[in-house]
C-alpha positions in Angstrom: 99.0 62.7 35.8 95.9 64.9 35.7 94.2 62.4 33.3 95.1 59.5 35.7 93.4 61.3 38.6 90.4 62.2 36.5 90.1 58.6 35.4 90.3 57.4 39.0 87.7 59.9 40.2 85.4 58.9 37.3 85.8 55.2 38.1 85.0 55.9 41.7 81.9 57.8 40.8 80.8 54.9 38.6 81.5 52.4 41.4 79.4 54.5 43.8 76.6 54.7 41.3 76.6 51.0 40.8 76.5 50.4 44.5 73.6 52.8 45.0 71.7 51.2 42.0 72.1 47.7 43.5 70.8 49.0 46.9 67.8 50.6 45.3 64.7 49.2 46.9 66.5 48.0 50.0 65.5 51.2 51.9 61.8 50.9 51.2 59.6 50.9 54.3 56.1 49.7 54.9 53.3 50.0 57.5 51.2 47.5 59.4 47.9 48.3 61.1 45.1 46.5 62.9 43.2 46.1 66.1 43.7 44.6 69.5 40.5 43.1 71.0 39.6 41.4 74.2 39.6 37.6 73.7 36.2 36.4 72.5 34.8 39.9 71.9 35.1 42.9 69.6 35.9 45.2 72.5 39.0 47.2 71.6 41.8 47.4 74.2 43.6 50.7 74.6 47.2 51.4 75.7 48.7 48.2 74.4 52.3 48.7 73.3 53.0 47.6 69.7 56.8 47.0 69.4 58.9 46.2 66.3 62.6 46.6 67.0 63.1 50.2 68.0 59.7 51.4 66.7 57.0 51.6 69.4 53.4 52.8 69.3 50.3 52.3 71.4 46.7 51.3 70.6 44.1 54.1 70.8 40.8 54.0 72.7 39.3 51.6 70.1 42.2 49.3 70.1 43.5 50.4 66.7 47.1 50.7 65.9 49.4 51.6 63.0 53.1 51.1 63.0 55.2 52.7 60.2 58.8 52.7 59.0 59.2 48.9 59.0 61.6 47.3 56.5 62.6 43.8 55.6 61.3 41.0 57.9 60.0 42.4 61.2 58.7 40.8 64.4 55.8 42.7 66.0 55.2 42.2 69.7 52.2 43.3 71.7 52.9 44.2 75.3 50.7 45.2 78.3 51.6 44.3 81.9 50.2 41.0 83.0 48.4 40.2 79.8 49.1 37.9 76.9 48.3 38.2 73.3 47.6 35.9 70.4 49.2 35.7 68.0 52.4 37.2 69.6 54.8 37.9 68.0 53.6 38.4 64.4 56.2 38.1 61.6 55.6 40.5 58.7 57.6 41.1 55.5 55.5 43.8 53.9 52.5 46.1 54.0 49.6 44.6 56.1 46.3 46.1 57.3 43.4 44.7 59.2 45.5 42.5 61.6 43.4 41.1 64.5 45.2 40.4 67.8 43.4 39.0 70.8 44.3 39.9 74.4 44.3 36.9 76.8 45.0 36.4 80.5 48.8 36.2 81.2 50.5 33.4 83.1 50.0 34.8 86.6 46.9 36.8 85.9 43.2 36.0 86.0 40.5 38.1 84.4 38.8 40.4 86.9 35.2 39.6 87.7 32.6 41.3 89.9 29.3 40.0 91.3 26.6 42.1 93.0 24.0 40.9 95.5 21.1 42.7 97.3 23.4 43.9 100.1 26.9 42.8 99.2 29.3 42.6 96.3 32.2 40.4 95.5 35.2 40.9 93.2 38.1 38.9 91.9 41.0 41.1 91.1 43.6 40.4 88.4 46.0 39.1 91.0 43.6 36.4 91.9 42.5 37.8 95.3 38.8 38.0 96.2 37.3 41.0 97.8 33.8 41.6 99.3 31.9 44.5 100.7 28.4 45.2 101.7 25.8 46.9 103.8 26.6 45.0 107.0 23.2 46.1 108.5 22.7 42.7 110.2 26.2 42.2 111.5 27.3 40.1 108.5 30.8 38.8 108.6 33.0 40.2 105.9 35.8 37.9 105.0 38.6 38.7 102.7 39.7 35.6 100.9 43.1 35.6 99.1 43.4 32.7 96.8 46.7 32.3 95.0 
């Protein structure tokens, strides 16, 4: 009976070794890195969330990011409130570096703009509203225009 138990234990150990050997390489992880730039420029965008499953990181002040611990096929999403990104998502299956992602205006978002005059200034905010301010030394009318 002792021999039978030993044989079963030995068989179980061999079975576990075979299973571990067949899984070798499945647990390998890789990294992906790159930059997020403003569309049409080489200006890096900070504080963009880079998300791949449960792994989350943010771009630094230059727009650079590195996400580690990925395995198998992964979808990488770029997220920043009211902004879109292209390409988004990015599908990866292994180590990549030098990815370039461009930030674009989101669906309900326009790029902010500002204009300065001699005595007045105008701005279009990201929500589409227009704002103006100025010296008002000649009783100019200041009109706030909100355009959807």
